[in-house]
C-alpha positions as CSV (number, residue, x, y, z in Angstrom):
1,X,32.7,-6.4,79.2
2,X,30.8,-9.7,80.0
3,X,27.4,-8.1,79.6
4,X,27.8,-8.0,75.8
5,X,29.0,-11.6,75.5
6,X,25.4,-12.7,75.4
7,X,23.9,-10.0,73.2
8,X,23.4,-12.3,70.2
9,X,19.9,-13.7,69.9
10,X,19.9,-17.1,71.7
11,X,18.2,-19.7,69.5
12,X,14.5,-19.8,70.2
13,X,13.3,-23.2,71.1
14,X,10.1,-24.5,69.5
15,X,8.1,-26.9,71.7
16,X,5.1,-27.2,69.4
17,X,7.0,-29.0,66.7
18,X,9.7,-31.7,66.7
19,X,8.8,-32.3,70.3
20,X,10.7,-35.5,70.3
21,X,14.0,-33.7,69.8
22,X,16.0,-32.4,72.8
23,X,16.2,-28.6,72.9
24,X,19.5,-27.0,71.8
25,X,20.0,-24.2,74.3
26,X,22.6,-21.5,74.7
27,X,24.7,-22.3,71.6
28,X,24.5,-18.7,70.4
29,X,26.0,-17.3,73.6
30,X,28.9,-19.6,73.2
31,X,29.4,-18.6,69.6
32,X,29.0,-14.9,70.3
33,X,31.6,-15.2,73.0
34,X,33.9,-16.5,70.3
35,X,33.1,-13.6,68.1
36,X,33.8,-11.0,70.7
37,X,36.9,-12.7,71.8
38,X,38.1,-12.6,68.1
39,X,36.8,-9.0,67.7
40,X,37.1,-7.1,71.0
41,X,36.7,-3.8,69.2
42,X,33.1,-4.7,68.6
43,X,32.4,-4.5,72.4
44,X,33.7,-0.9,72.7
45,X,32.0,-0.1,69.4
46,X,28.6,-0.8,70.9
47,X,29.2,1.7,73.7
48,X,30.6,4.4,71.4
49,X,27.8,4.0,68.8
50,X,25.1,4.0,71.5
51,X,26.3,7.3,72.9
52,X,26.7,8.9,69.4
53,X,23.3,7.8,68.4
54,X,21.7,8.9,71.6
55,X,23.1,12.4,70.9
56,X,21.7,12.2,67.4
57,X,18.3,11.3,68.8
58,X,18.4,14.3,71.2
59,X,19.3,16.6,68.3
60,X,16.5,15.3,66.2
61,X,14.0,15.6,69.0
62,X,15.0,19.3,69.4
63,X,14.8,19.9,65.7
64,X,11.6,18.3,64.5
65,X,12.3,19.4,60.9
66,X,14.9,16.6,60.6
67,X,12.7,13.8,62.0
68,X,12.3,10.7,59.8
69,X,8.7,9.7,59.2
70,X,9.4,6.2,58.1
71,X,12.7,4.2,58.0
72,X,12.4,2.1,54.8
73,X,14.6,-1.0,54.7
74,X,15.1,-3.6,51.9
75,X,15.2,-7.3,52.9
76,X,16.4,-10.2,50.9
77,X,15.5,-13.8,51.9
78,X,18.0,-16.6,50.9
79,X,16.2,-19.9,51.0
80,X,18.2,-23.1,51.2
81,X,15.8,-25.8,50.1
82,X,12.0,-25.3,49.6
83,X,11.1,-28.0,52.1
84,X,12.5,-27.6,55.6
85,X,11.6,-29.9,58.5
86,X,8.5,-31.0,56.6
87,X,7.3,-27.5,55.9
88,X,7.3,-25.8,52.5
89,X,8.9,-22.4,52.0
90,X,7.4,-20.4,49.1
91,X,7.2,-16.8,47.8
92,X,3.7,-16.4,49.2
93,X,4.8,-17.6,52.6
94,X,7.6,-15.1,52.8
95,X,5.5,-12.3,51.5
96,X,3.0,-13.0,54.3
97,X,5.9,-13.1,56.8
98,X,7.1,-9.7,55.8
99,X,3.5,-8.4,56.1
100,X,3.2,-9.8,59.6
101,X,6.6,-8.4,60.5
102,X,5.4,-4.9,59.6
103,X,2.2,-5.4,61.5
104,X,4.1,-6.4,64.6
105,X,6.5,-3.4,64.4
106,X,3.7,-1.0,63.7
107,X,1.4,-2.2,66.5
108,X,-1.1,-3.5,64.0
109,X,-1.1,-7.1,65.3
110,X,-4.6,-8.4,66.2
111,X,-3.8,-8.7,69.9
112,X,-2.1,-5.3,70.3
113,X,-5.0,-3.9,72.3
114,X,-5.2,-6.9,74.6
115,X,-1.9,-6.1,76.4
116,X,-1.9,-6.2,80.2
117,X,-3.5,-3.0,81.5
118,X,-0.2,-2.0,83.3
119,X,1.6,-1.9,80.0
120,X,-1.0,-0.4,77.6
121,X,0.5,3.1,78.0
122,X,4.1,1.7,77.5
123,X,3.4,0.1,74.1
124,X,5.2,1.7,71.2
125,X,5.2,0.9,67.5
126,X,8.4,1.4,65.5
127,X,8.3,3.4,62.3
128,X,10.5,0.9,60.3
129,X,8.9,-0.5,57.2
130,X,10.4,-3.6,55.7
131,X,10.1,-4.3,52.0
132,X,11.2,-7.3,49.9
133,X,14.0,-5.9,47.6
134,X,12.9,-5.1,44.1
135,X,16.3,-4.5,42.6
136,X,19.3,-6.8,43.2
137,X,22.9,-5.4,43.7
138,X,23.4,-5.3,39.9
139,X,20.2,-3.3,39.4
140,X,18.2,-6.2,38.0
141,X,14.6,-6.8,38.9
142,X,14.1,-9.3,41.8
143,X,11.4,-10.6,44.1
144,X,13.8,-10.3,47.0
145,X,13.5,-14.1,47.5
146,X,16.4,-16.2,46.3
147,X,16.4,-20.0,46.2
148,X,19.7,-21.9,46.8
149,X,20.6,-25.6,47.1
150,X,20.2,-27.1,50.6
151,X,22.8,-25.8,53.0
152,X,22.9,-25.4,56.8
153,X,25.0,-24.0,59.6
154,X,24.8,-20.2,58.9
155,X,23.8,-19.7,62.5
156,X,27.3,-20.6,63.6
157,X,29.7,-17.8,64.7
158,X,32.5,-19.1,62.5
159,X,33.4,-21.7,60.0
160,X,30.8,-20.7,57.5
161,X,31.8,-17.2,56.7
162,X,32.9,-17.8,53.1
163,X,29.6,-19.5,52.3
164,X,27.6,-16.7,53.8
165,X,29.6,-14.1,52.0
166,X,29.3,-15.9,48.7
167,X,25.5,-15.5,48.8
168,X,25.2,-12.2,50.7
169,X,23.9,-9.0,49.1
170,X,25.5,-5.8,50.1
171,X,25.0,-5.5,53.9
172,X,25.0,-1.7,53.7
173,X,21.8,-1.8,51.5
174,X,20.0,-5.0,52.4
175,X,19.0,-7.0,55.5
176,X,20.0,-10.6,54.6
177,X,17.8,-13.3,56.0
178,X,19.1,-16.9,55.5
179,X,16.4,-19.6,55.8
180,X,17.7,-23.0,56.7
181,X,16.4,-26.2,58.3
182,X,19.4,-26.6,60.7
183,X,20.8,-23.4,62.0
184,X,24.0,-25.0,63.3
185,X,24.4,-28.0,60.9
186,X,24.3,-30.4,63.9
187,X,21.2,-32.4,63.2
188,X,19.1,-30.3,65.6
189,X,16.0,-29.0,63.7
190,X,14.0,-27.1,66.3
191,X,16.2,-23.9,66.7
192,X,14.0,-21.2,65.3
193,X,16.3,-18.2,64.7
194,X,19.3,-16.2,65.5
195,X,20.5,-12.6,64.8
196,X,23.4,-10.4,65.9
197,X,23.5,-6.9,67.2
198,X,25.0,-4.1,64.9
199,X,28.7,-4.6,64.2
200,X,30.7,-2.6,61.7
201,X,33.0,-5.6,61.2
202,X,30.1,-7.9,60.3
203,X,28.5,-5.3,58.0
204,X,31.8,-4.4,56.2
205,X,32.5,-8.1,55.6
206,X,28.9,-9.0,54.5
207,X,28.3,-11.2,57.6
208,X,25.5,-9.2,59.2
209,X,22.5,-11.5,59.1
210,X,19.4,-13.1,60.5
211,X,19.3,-16.9,60.2
212,X,15.8,-18.5,60.5
213,X,14.2,-21.9,60.4
214,X,11.7,-22.3,57.5
215,X,9.4,-24.4,59.7
216,X,8.6,-21.3,61.8
217,X,7.9,-18.8,59.1
218,X,4.4,-17.2,59.1
219,X,1.7,-19.9,58.5
220,X,4.1,-22.8,58.9
221,X,3.6,-22.3,62.6
222,X,1.0,-20.8,64.8
223,X,0.4,-17.0,64.6
224,X,2.0,-16.3,68.0
225,X,5.2,-18.3,67.4
226,X,5.5,-16.8,64.0
227,X,6.3,-13.5,65.7
228,X,9.7,-15.1,66.7
229,X,10.9,-13.5,63.4
230,X,9.9,-10.1,64.9
231,X,12.1,-11.1,68.0
232,X,15.1,-11.7,65.7
233,X,14.6,-8.4,63.8
234,X,14.5,-6.7,67.2
235,X,18.0,-8.1,67.9
236,X,19.2,-6.9,64.5
237,X,18.3,-3.4,65.7
238,X,20.1,-3.7,69.0
239,X,17.4,-5.0,71.4
240,X,18.5,-7.4,74.1
241,X,16.3,-10.1,75.6
242,X,14.2,-8.7,78.4
243,X,15.8,-11.3,80.7
244,X,19.3,-10.5,79.7
245,X,21.5,-10.7,82.8
246,X,18.7,-12.1,84.9
247,X,16.6,-10.3,87.4
248,X,19.0,-7.4,88.0
249,X,18.5,-3.9,86.5
250,X,19.4,-2.5,84.1
251,X,19.8,-5.9,82.5
252,X,18.5,-5.2,79.0
253,X,19.5,-1.5,79.0
254,X,15.9,-0.5,78.7
255,X,14.3,1.2,81.7
256,X,10.6,0.3,81.1
257,X,11.1,-3.5,80.8
258,X,11.3,-4.8,84.3
259,X,14.2,-7.3,84.8
260,X,13.1,-10.9,84.7
261,X,14.2,-14.4,84.1
262,X,13.7,-16.5,81.0
263,X,10.1,-17.2,79.8
264,X,8.1,-17.0,83.0
265,X,4.9,-17.4,81.2
266,X,2.0,-15.2,80.0
267,X,-0.4,-13.1,82.0
268,X,-3.6,-15.1,82.5
269,X,-5.8,-12.0,82.2
270,X,-5.2,-8.4,81.3
271,X,-5.3,-7.5,85.0
272,X,-3.5,-10.4,86.5
273,X,-0.8,-9.8,89.1
274,X,1.5,-12.5,87.8
275,X,4.2,-13.3,86.7
276,X,6.3,-11.2,89.1
277,X,10.1,-10.7,89.1
278,X,12.4,-11.1,92.0
279,X,11.5,-7.6,93.2
280,X,7.8,-8.4,93.1
281,X,7.3,-6.3,90.0
282,X,4.9,-7.4,87.3
283,X,7.0,-8.3,84.3
284,X,6.3,-7.3,80.7
285,X,5.5,-10.9,79.7
286,X,4.0,-10.0,76.4
287,X,7.2,-8.4,75.1
288,X,8.6,-9.6,71.7
289,X,12.0,-9.8,73.3
290,X,11.0,-12.3,76.0
291,X,10.6,-16.1,75.3
292,X,6.8,-16.2,76.0
293,X,6.0,-17.2,72.5
294,X,2.3,-17.8,73.2
295,X,1.7,-14.1,73.9
296,X,4.0,-11.9,71.8
297,X,2.3,-8.5,71.5
298,X,4.4,-5.4,71.9
299,X,7.6,-3.4,72.1
300,X,7.9,-0.7,74.8
301,X,8.7,3.0,74.4
302,X,12.2,2.4,75.7
303,X,12.8,-0.4,73.2
304,X,11.5,1.9,70.4
305,X,14.0,4.5,71.4
306,X,16.9,2.0,71.6
307,X,16.0,0.8,68.0
308,X,15.9,4.4,66.9
309,X,19.4,5.0,68.1
310,X,20.6,1.8,66.4
311,X,19.3,3.1,63.1
312,X,22.1,5.7,63.3
313,X,24.9,3.3,64.0
314,X,27.5,3.2,61.2
315,X,26.5,-0.5,60.5
316,X,22.8,0.3,60.1
317,X,22.5,4.0,59.0
318,X,23.0,3.3,55.3
319,X,20.1,0.8,55.1
320,X,17.4,3.4,55.2
321,X,18.8,6.3,53.2
322,X,16.9,7.5,50.1
323,X,19.8,6.7,47.8
324,X,19.8,3.1,49.2
325,X,16.0,2.8,48.8
326,X,16.2,4.0,45.2
327,X,19.0,1.5,44.4
328,X,17.1,-1.4,46.0
329,X,13.9,-0.4,44.2
330,X,11.7,-0.1,47.3
331,X,11.1,3.7,47.2
332,X,11.1,6.5,44.6
333,X,11.1,9.9,46.2
334,X,8.7,12.5,44.9
335,X,9.3,16.2,44.4
336,X,12.8,15.9,42.9
337,X,11.8,18.1,40.0
338,X,11.8,21.9,40.3
339,X,9.8,22.5,43.4
340,X,7.3,25.3,44.2
341,X,6.1,24.9,47.8
342,X,3.0,27.0,48.3
343,X,2.4,30.2,46.5
344,X,5.2,32.2,48.0
345,X,8.3,29.9,48.0
346,X,10.3,28.7,45.0
347,X,13.6,26.6,45.0
348,X,15.4,26.1,41.7
349,X,17.0,24.6,39.7
350,X,16.2,21.1,41.1
351,X,18.1,18.9,40.2
352,X,21.1,21.3,40.6
353,X,24.8,21.3,40.0
354,X,25.3,22.9,43.4
355,X,24.1,26.5,42.9
356,X,20.5,26.8,44.2
357,X,18.2,29.8,44.5
358,X,15.8,30.0,47.4
359,X,13.3,32.7,46.7
360,X,10.3,34.0,48.7
361,X,7.7,36.2,47.1
362,X,6.9,39.8,48.4
363,X,10.4,40.1,49.9
364,X,9.4,38.1,52.9
365,X,12.0,37.2,55.6
366,X,12.8,33.5,56.1
367,X,15.2,31.0,57.6
368,X,16.8,28.2,55.6
369,X,18.4,25.0,56.6
370,X,19.8,22.2,54.3
371,X,20.6,18.7,55.6
372,X,22.2,15.7,53.8
373,X,20.9,12.2,53.6
374,X,22.4,11.4,57.0
375,X,20.4,14.3,58.5
376,X,23.5,16.3,59.1
377,X,23.2,20.1,58.6
378,X,25.3,21.3,55.7
379,X,24.0,24.8,55.4
380,X,22.1,27.2,57.7
381,X,21.1,30.9,57.3
382,X,18.7,33.0,59.3
383,X,16.8,36.2,58.4
384,X,17.1,35.9,54.7
385,X,15.1,38.7,53.0
386,X,13.5,37.9,49.6
387,X,16.0,35.5,48.0
388,X,19.3,33.7,48.5
389,X,21.7,32.0,46.2
390,X,23.2,29.0,48.0
391,X,26.4,27.4,46.8
392,X,26.6,23.7,47.5
393,X,29.1,22.9,44.8
394,X,31.6,21.5,47.3
395,X,29.1,19.0,48.7
396,X,28.9,15.4,47.8
397,X,26.4,14.6,45.0
398,X,23.2,13.1,46.1
399,X,19.9,13.8,48.0
400,X,19.5,16.7,50.3
401,X,16.6,18.2,52.2
402,X,15.7,21.9,52.3
403,X,13.8,23.4,55.2
404,X,12.4,26.9,54.9
405,X,10.6,28.6,57.9
406,X,8.9,31.9,58.2
407,X,6.2,33.3,60.5
408,X,3.5,31.1,58.8
409,X,5.3,27.7,59.4
410,X,7.7,25.4,57.7
411,X,8.1,23.9,54.2
412,X,10.3,21.0,53.2
413,X,11.5,19.6,49.9
414,X,14.0,17.2,48.5
415,X,16.9,18.6,46.5
416,X,19.1,16.6,44.2
417,X,22.7,17.7,43.6
418,X,24.2,16.1,40.5
């Protein structure tokens, strides 16, 4: 399937710095074609995962009790040399970059409300929150920022795998960002970033990654171009360029981003009637997944939905689980101790060895549902009167969620099986 041969993030070209250097275009498409030729199963995996995740999304929409409020994800930055292309890379710089990344994803960027009037209603934040890891893979405290000797080339599709793997942290628990001056080790220093779509092969082999140029992190460049990092994280969660495949729908597989060609420029005003695509439609020029780096402002609702499904791909689903968040130190769940929810409901013991009592005062009738950390239902019982002993002894140890409903509403608590 030729469509997917270009789904990697093509290196973004900076024109405001190193202007004397010729742009290095389309290297990523070439390298991703090599990757898919070597791993054709990754092409069919995309289609299979997309359908599975879409079904999961539909199920979660119909059962609001299993919705996720926030997807928390740990990130580790590997920095190869503290001065890159004349710009210093420091802890404070990266901390600021992660803060800006969260602002962009959550619709908190300063220009979010200046989007073209036609696209105001299509804007959508994404409830992913990125944290610098606080625990390394061995359980030791960390800043989530690791400095290495100078190295380059990790943006290449092959030839550098062993070096990448040597420094990688578990891809099932951390997003690994590699910060280098030359993404392709070819003397070209104005490639800003590259990322790959979800791939089980890459994740299992600790090769899932974002590679980024230190010269374009946060305040090392202007605020608009700094959102190129947001663009790369969009790719990591399965977003194509808005111009992918040119001006022919459904080019980027998102219905509310009109097809377009590369970087046609920004809207001159919030009501301008340009730029237009080949069908005389106003394009979403301010989208993070275009190349209009002077006016990055938004994701659309369709893109938010596509990222939501990607979070349930096998190669991404482990990143945001509570057990992962605990091990990376970015989140400590509350309410793990014996829980009393309201004055009528009691669930105990908690933690449990598998036998759990769900008890409602005054012999009230209720429904109970228990889901695992992957939001899969493992137990369900309707019209329970008074109390119920539930045996989960055959279930995998870990975190579960208990939902109890009656005529007054719904209660939720976390349950730990040890």
